[in-house]
N, C-alpha and C positions, 0 to 999 in steps of 0.2 A: 373178935376181929383183929387181925394183925396188919400192921402197916409195914410195907416193904421200904427199906432205905434206898434212897436214890443218891448217886454220886454226881455232884455238879462240878463240871470242869470249867474253871475260869480261863479266859484267854491270857496268854503270857504277855506281860508288860515289858516292852523293850525300853530300857533306860536311855535317856538322851545323853549322848556322849559328845562333848565339845572338844575339838582338837585344840591343842595348845602349841604355841610357837614362841620363840624367843625374839624379842625386838630390842633394838638398841636406841636409846634416847639421849641426845646430847644437851648439855647446858651451854650457856653463852661463852663460858671459858673453854669450850671444846672438850671438857671431860664428859665421859659417857657412863651410862648405867644400863645394864642388861636386865630385862624383865621377862619372865615367863608368863604369858597372858593367854586367856581363852580366845577362840576365834570370834566371839561376839562382843569383845570389849570395845567400848566407844572411846572417843577422844577425851570426853569428860571423865570417864572411869580411869583412864591412864593418868590424867592430871591429878585426880584425887589420890591415886595410888602413890604417885611421886611426892605429893604433898605430905602424906603420912610417913613415907619412908625417909624423907629428908627433914621431917619435923618443921616444915614451913608453916607460916600463918596463912590460912585460906582467906584471902581478901577478894576472891572471885576474879582475879586478874590473871591467874596462871593459865597459860595457853599452850596448845600443841601446834607446832608449825611444820609444814612440809617444805623442805628446802631442796631445790633442784639446781645444783651448781653448774651443770653442763649447759643450761640455757639461761642461767642467771636470774631465776625467779623463785619466789616462795609465796605461800599462802597460809592463812589460818585454817586449820582443820576444824570444822564445825563440831560442836559438842556431841551431836547425835551420830556423826559418821563412824563407821566401823574402821578401826585402824588397820586391821588386816586386809581390808578391801583396798585401802589406799596403797599399802605396800605391794599388793598384787599387781598394780599398774606400773610398777617400776621395772625397768630393764635390768637384766643380769649384770651388765657391765657399767651401769650408771652409779655414780657415787652419791646417791641421794641420802638425805638425812632427816630424822625427826628431831626437832628442837623443842625444848621445854623452857619457856621463859615468860616473863610478865608482859601483858598487853593491857594497859590501863583503860584503853578505849574498847575493850572486848564487848561490853554490853551498853556502851554509850548511846547507841542508836535508840535503844529502848527507854533510856532515861531522858535524853534530850534530842528527839528526832528533828526538831526545828533547826538545829545547828548544822545539819548535814547538807541541806539544800537551801541556798539563798532564795528569797522570795521571787526574784526575777527569773529563776531557773525552773520554777514549778508552775504547772498549769493544772487546775482541778476541773474535773468533768462537770461538777455541779457548782452552783453559787454557794459561797461560804458565808456571805453576809458579814463581812468584817473580819476581825482577827480570829485565827484558828488556834485553839489550845493545843499543847503538845499531845494530849490524849487523843484529840480528834485527828491530828496528823498521823499518829501511830496507827490508829484504827483504819485510816484511809490506805496506808501502805500495806497493812496486813489483811485487808478485806479482800474477799474473792469477787466482789462486784464493782466496787469503786477503787480506782487506782490512779494516783496523780501521774501526769506526764512530766518527765524531767528532760530539759533541753538545754543545750549549750554547745560551745565550740570545744573541740578536742584536736590535738595533733595526731595524725594517722599517716601510716606509710603503707603503700601497696607492696605486696610480695614481689621481690625481685628488683625493687626500685630503691634508690638511695635517699631521695628527697622526701621530706615530711610536708604534709599539707594541713592547713587549718580547716577543718570541716565541721559543719553543723550537724550534731547528733541528737537523736531523740530516743529516750528510754521509755518503753511502754511495757505493759504486762506481757505482751507477746514476744518481746525481744528488743534488741538494739538496732536502730535504723540510722541512716545518714541521708542528708539531702543532697541531691545532685545539682541543685540550683539555689545557691545562697542559703537563706533561712526559710525557704518554702516548705510547708508541711502538706502540700497537696500530694495525694497518693501517687500520682504519676511521677513525682520528683523524689519519692522516698525509696531507698534501696536497703534491703535487709542486710544486716551485718552479722548478727549472732543471736542465738537464743541461749537460755540458761539451764534448760532442763537436762542437758547432757554435756554441759561444759563447766569447768571450774575457773574462777578468776584468780589470777596470780599478780602479785606486785613485782614490777621489774626492779632488779637490784643493780644491773649493769647496763641499763638502756643507753646511757650516753657513751659509754666505752665500746659496747658491742654493736650498737645499732645507730649511733649518732643522733640519739633523741635530743630534741630541743629543750627538754626540761628534766629536772632530777627525778620527779615522780612520774611513774608510768604504770600501766597495767596491761595485761593481755589475757586472752581466753585460750584455754587448752581443752580440747575435746576429751572427754573421759574415754578410756580404752574399753 
């Protein structure tokens, strides 16, 4: 008995090709370094690459910043963010920059969460039965079911107006709200201000000069393109 040979054809495997592009990253002294990176590189990957190329000590404080000089703001690019996606939101004529510098508070929230929100600014949904440990606070903030409410006064300015007002704000999992009547938390007095799923938070660098802000520190929300 003879066996006939059969030819088995395997489907062709298409290799995954990642496009590369050149990015420019600045140091605090305004010197820059060009890097050719793949499209899926994260902010943490860029930091690790620059640490190696510059022979720096990795003390977990090196951070990548997005700097937007035309509106006077900047923000920390989160470790997981794709750098090429950040750059894709920049306008052609904007002189935006990526900065690589140290931020010693980069992971401080995870180490000492109790330092970020004074006791009088935090309301917990459930009884805590006394003092809360840092681990418990962190778990509450990162939990998908229980989330503390942060409340307090902020200076805010309506678009098109020059004066700033001191307004009572409430930060909840669903977004940031402000009260239209003093410190009232009643639903009819709460006005939605912003959510965070499609917005990035920037620190204002020129708030006093450009917008007449009453304090040196300020922040703003910028909707993702």
